[in-house]
TIVOBA-195030 format. One record per residue (C-alpha): residue in three letters; x negated, y, z negated. Coordinates in steps of 0.02 Angstrom, whole numbers, plus 50000, padded with zeros to 5 digits. Each point is the difference from the previous one (the first is absolute). Example, Ala and Ser with C-alpha at 12.3 -4.5 7.8 and 13.67 -1.06 7.14 Angstrom:
2
ALA493854977549610SER499315017250033
END
This chain:
196
UNK495704963649245UNK499075013650092UNK500205007850171UNK499104985650088UNK501104987049917UNK501555009950047UNK499415000850181UNK499654981250000UNK501734996449928UNK500795011050134UNK499014991050134UNK500584982849943UNK501815004949972UNK500215008950166UNK499104988350124UNK501564991450067UNK501085015650004UNK498695010250091UNK499734986950136UNK501884998850029UNK500185018850020UNK498545001050121UNK500604984850097UNK501695008450025UNK499195016450051UNK498824991150118UNK501444990650081UNK500985016150024UNK498465008350078UNK499764985050116UNK501815001750057UNK499735018350039UNK498434996050099UNK500914986250093UNK501375012450048UNK498705012650055UNK499064987050103UNK501624994750081UNK500445018150041UNK498285003350073UNK500134984350106UNK501705005450063UNK499345017150043UNK498504992850090UNK501124989150106UNK501165014550033UNK498595010950062UNK499164985850096UNK498395000149902UNK499675018550014UNK500165010449845UNK499875018050045UNK500885016049961UNK501654997549907UNK499764981349978UNK498335002249914UNK500735013349887UNK501454988649955UNK498824985549957UNK498955011849893UNK501555005949908UNK500574982249967UNK498284995149936UNK499935015249888UNK501714995949928UNK499494981849972UNK498425005549908UNK501025011949895UNK501284986449955UNK498634987549957UNK499155013049888UNK501655004149914UNK500294981449966UNK498264998849926UNK500255015349890UNK501704993749944UNK499254983149954UNK498605008849903UNK501295010349906UNK501014984649953UNK498434991049943UNK499425015149899UNK501675001249911UNK500034981449964UNK498225000349933UNK500415014749887UNK501564991349936UNK499004984249968UNK498645009949911UNK501315007749886UNK500644982749952UNK498224994449961UNK499675014249878UNK500654989649854UNK498504988450026UNK498875014149943UNK500704997149826UNK499294982349992UNK498235003149938UNK499325013949892UNK501575010450014UNK499895007349825UNK498265006750040UNK500635006750166UNK501465008749913UNK498765007849880UNK498945006650143UNK501555007650081UNK500455008149834UNK498245007249980UNK500145008250172UNK501305011949932UNK499495017049934UNK500065001749810UNK501775006749981UNK501424995549885UNK500924988150117UNK501845000349956UNK500784986350107UNK499374984750089UNK500914988350118UNK499194982950010UNK500364982250053UNK501124992149867UNK498574988249952UNK498885015149964UNK501045008849868UNK498904994149854UNK498425003250098UNK500575017750040UNK500365003249816UNK498214994949961UNK499275013050119UNK501365013249981UNK500634998649820UNK500885017050001UNK500884997850167UNK501754993850029UNK499844984050103UNK501314994850128UNK499994983150088UNK500165000950190UNK500164983850099UNK499465009150160UNK498235002049934UNK498834985250027UNK498625007449895UNK499355016549936UNK501185014049950UNK500875016450037UNK499615013049867UNK500645017449960UNK499365013849888UNK500425018049957UNK501884998150015UNK499814990450165UNK499045014150084UNK498544988150018UNK500364983250081UNK498784986550041UNK500394984450100UNK498634987449968UNK500874984150055UNK499414985550107UNK501315005050127UNK499355017950015UNK498204994050012UNK500474988250141UNK500895014250091UNK498445010949985UNK498834986150055UNK501114993850141UNK499235011450132UNK498314991949963UNK500674982249980UNK501094999650156UNK498605001250130UNK499094985649914UNK501584989549997UNK500455004350180UNK498234995250051UNK500324983249921UNK501674998950091UNK499175003450168UNK498674987249961UNK501334987449947UNK500995002050161UNK498495000050114UNK500404981950043UNK501795004850044UNK499495015150103UNK500355018449993UNK501135011450097UNK498815004150141UNK501104999450150UNK499474983050062
END
């Protein structure tokens, strides 16, 4: 499973959760705008339809605060969605083991510089595979690794983390905008936090 398949899996798995988060954020923003509209109406009545001087400044301040609150709600919702997508992506990493994993492991191993690698930590299912590529290394199973390995050489002075998890972390800055674009597209029927 490549990057595109991972993105597609994330899209499918997160559709319902994303809409629920945005619906809640949109509802909260609508409540804020309703409060602001009510306050503006009250102030207009209080000043008999004329907004000048202090009244105008007060309305501007209220509007600015409402815009700030709506933006904070939107940013908070984006942060929650980002964290949920990352968590979901981490759980999907095991799917990368489904097809051609032995070849993939070999490519990861060939990326390393030609050193005498002393220790490797790998997924428990990869112990034999690691011995094939690193016959002189001491192999340790690690259930926290979905695929790939952590390797050390030269009395642990050289450490390489070439795991699926680390690769996802490095690629996340590039993947997240694509995924968030899909989220925005997905919720376009629900609406966005625009201050309506």
